[in-house]
C-alpha positions as CSV (number, residue, x, y, z in Angstrom):
1,X,0.0,0.0,0.0
2,X,2.8,2.5,0.7
3,X,3.9,2.3,-3.0
4,X,0.8,4.2,-4.1
5,X,1.6,6.9,-1.5
6,X,5.1,7.2,-2.9
7,X,3.7,7.8,-6.3
8,X,1.1,10.3,-5.1
9,X,3.7,12.1,-3.0
10,X,5.5,13.1,-6.2
11,X,2.9,15.8,-6.9
12,X,3.5,17.4,-3.5
13,X,5.8,20.0,-5.1
14,X,2.7,21.2,-7.0
15,X,1.0,22.1,-3.7
16,X,4.2,23.8,-2.5
17,X,4.3,25.9,-5.7
18,X,0.5,26.7,-5.4
19,X,1.0,27.7,-1.7
20,X,4.0,29.9,-2.5
21,X,2.3,31.6,-5.4
22,X,-0.8,32.4,-3.4
23,X,1.3,33.6,-0.5
24,X,3.2,35.9,-2.8
25,X,0.0,37.3,-4.3
26,X,-1.3,37.9,-0.8
27,X,1.9,39.8,0.1
28,X,1.5,41.9,-3.1
29,X,-2.1,42.7,-2.3
30,X,-1.1,43.8,1.3
31,X,1.6,46.1,0.0
32,X,-0.8,47.5,-2.6
33,X,-3.4,48.1,0.1
34,X,-0.9,49.9,2.3
35,X,0.4,52.1,-0.5
36,X,-3.1,53.0,-1.8
37,X,-4.3,53.7,1.7
38,X,-1.3,55.8,2.5
39,X,-1.6,57.8,-0.7
40,X,-5.3,58.4,0.0
41,X,-4.6,59.6,3.6
42,X,-1.8,61.9,2.4
43,X,-4.1,63.2,-0.3
44,X,-6.7,64.3,2.3
45,X,-4.2,66.2,4.4
46,X,-1.5,67.5,2.1
47,X,-3.0,70.1,-0.4
48,X,-0.7,69.4,-3.4
49,X,-1.4,65.6,-3.4
50,X,-4.6,64.6,-5.1
51,X,-7.1,62.5,-3.1
52,X,-8.0,59.6,-5.4
53,X,-11.7,58.9,-5.5
54,X,-11.1,55.3,-6.4
55,X,-9.0,54.4,-3.4
56,X,-11.8,53.1,-1.1
57,X,-13.2,50.7,-3.7
58,X,-9.7,49.5,-4.7
59,X,-8.7,48.9,-1.2
60,X,-11.9,47.0,-0.3
61,X,-11.5,44.8,-3.4
62,X,-7.9,44.0,-2.7
63,X,-8.8,43.2,0.9
64,X,-11.5,40.8,-0.2
65,X,-8.9,38.9,-2.4
66,X,-6.5,38.9,0.5
67,X,-9.0,37.6,3.0
68,X,-10.3,34.7,1.0
69,X,-6.9,33.6,-0.4
70,X,-5.3,33.8,3.1
71,X,-8.1,31.6,4.3
72,X,-7.1,29.0,1.7
73,X,-3.5,29.3,2.9
74,X,-4.7,28.5,6.4
75,X,-6.2,25.3,5.2
76,X,-2.9,24.1,3.9
77,X,-1.1,25.0,7.1
78,X,-3.8,23.5,9.2
79,X,-4.2,26.8,11.1
80,X,-7.8,27.4,10.3
81,X,-10.4,27.6,13.0
82,X,-11.3,24.1,14.4
83,X,-12.7,22.6,17.5
84,X,-10.1,20.4,19.2
85,X,-11.4,20.3,22.8
86,X,-12.4,16.6,22.7
87,X,-9.5,15.3,20.5
88,X,-7.6,14.2,23.6
89,X,-10.5,12.2,24.9
90,X,-11.5,10.4,21.6
91,X,-9.7,7.5,19.9
92,X,-7.1,8.6,17.4
93,X,-8.8,6.8,14.6
94,X,-12.1,8.6,15.3
95,X,-10.3,12.0,15.4
96,X,-8.7,11.2,12.0
97,X,-12.1,10.2,10.6
98,X,-13.6,13.4,11.9
99,X,-10.8,15.4,10.4
100,X,-11.5,13.8,7.0
101,X,-15.2,14.5,7.4
102,X,-14.5,18.1,8.2
103,X,-12.1,18.3,5.2
104,X,-14.8,16.8,2.9
105,X,-17.3,19.4,4.2
106,X,-14.8,22.3,3.5
107,X,-14.0,20.7,0.1
108,X,-17.8,20.8,-0.7
109,X,-17.8,24.4,0.4
110,X,-15.0,25.1,-2.0
111,X,-16.9,23.5,-4.8
112,X,-20.0,25.5,-4.0
113,X,-17.9,28.7,-3.9
114,X,-16.4,27.9,-7.2
115,X,-19.6,27.0,-9.0
116,X,-22.0,29.5,-7.5
117,X,-19.4,32.2,-7.2
118,X,-18.6,31.9,-10.9
119,X,-22.2,31.8,-11.8
120,X,-22.7,35.0,-9.8
121,X,-19.6,36.8,-10.8
122,X,-19.6,36.3,-14.5
123,X,-23.1,37.5,-15.5
124,X,-23.8,40.0,-12.7
125,X,-20.3,41.3,-12.3
126,X,-19.9,41.6,-16.1
127,X,-22.9,44.0,-16.3
128,X,-21.8,46.6,-13.8
129,X,-18.8,48.9,-13.3
130,X,-17.1,50.4,-10.2
131,X,-18.6,53.8,-9.4
132,X,-15.2,55.5,-9.0
133,X,-13.5,53.4,-11.8
134,X,-16.1,53.2,-14.6
135,X,-13.5,51.5,-16.9
136,X,-13.3,48.5,-14.5
137,X,-15.9,45.7,-14.5
138,X,-17.6,44.7,-11.2
139,X,-16.6,41.1,-12.2
140,X,-13.4,41.7,-10.3
141,X,-15.4,42.5,-7.1
142,X,-17.1,39.1,-7.2
143,X,-14.2,37.1,-8.6
144,X,-12.5,36.4,-5.2
145,X,-15.3,33.9,-4.3
146,X,-14.7,31.4,-7.1
147,X,-10.9,32.1,-6.9
148,X,-10.9,31.1,-3.3
149,X,-13.0,28.1,-4.1
150,X,-10.3,26.8,-6.5
151,X,-7.6,27.4,-3.9
152,X,-9.6,25.7,-1.2
153,X,-10.3,22.7,-3.4
154,X,-6.6,22.4,-4.2
155,X,-5.5,22.5,-0.5
156,X,-8.4,20.3,0.8
157,X,-7.5,17.6,-1.7
158,X,-4.0,17.6,-0.2
159,X,-5.4,17.6,3.3
160,X,-7.7,14.7,2.7
161,X,-4.9,12.8,1.0
162,X,-2.6,13.4,4.0
163,X,-5.3,12.2,6.4
164,X,-6.0,9.1,4.4
165,X,-2.3,8.4,4.1
166,X,-2.0,8.6,7.9
167,X,-4.2,5.5,8.3
168,X,-1.7,3.5,6.2
169,X,1.7,5.0,6.9
170,X,3.2,5.6,10.3
171,X,3.2,9.2,11.5
172,X,7.0,9.4,11.5
173,X,6.9,8.9,7.7
174,X,3.8,11.1,6.9
């Protein structure tokens, strides 16, 4: 049985790359948020700096991307919110099963976010435009939901695989 896990472990670098790319994007979004906010604040108090009307909508959109993508990163690291109060009192096999069950539920949520988020973002978002940026489609305001769905699906598949593998391979090797 471990032979199949050796084969499947060969795609683990894909998850590392996906994690690092999403982490890098989150860092860029944070830097952009800080720069835009700083520029907007300076524009309000320093007369010769223009106060951009688009700053609030841009910052809120960037923050929504950062929030949902960082939640997907938390799934990969296992640092998302979870209830572990009874884990010490339950059999280890049951805890692993419950972890898989929770991961399957989050995977289902990721699929729902992808499907319904895309169905919402593409027709509705494509019809409107930002008030302060009339050249930019509102699609980009709704796109974080399906994007986060994709990221959650990727990392939940890895988490489910890791939990299943732990049933067959000793924890020192996992």
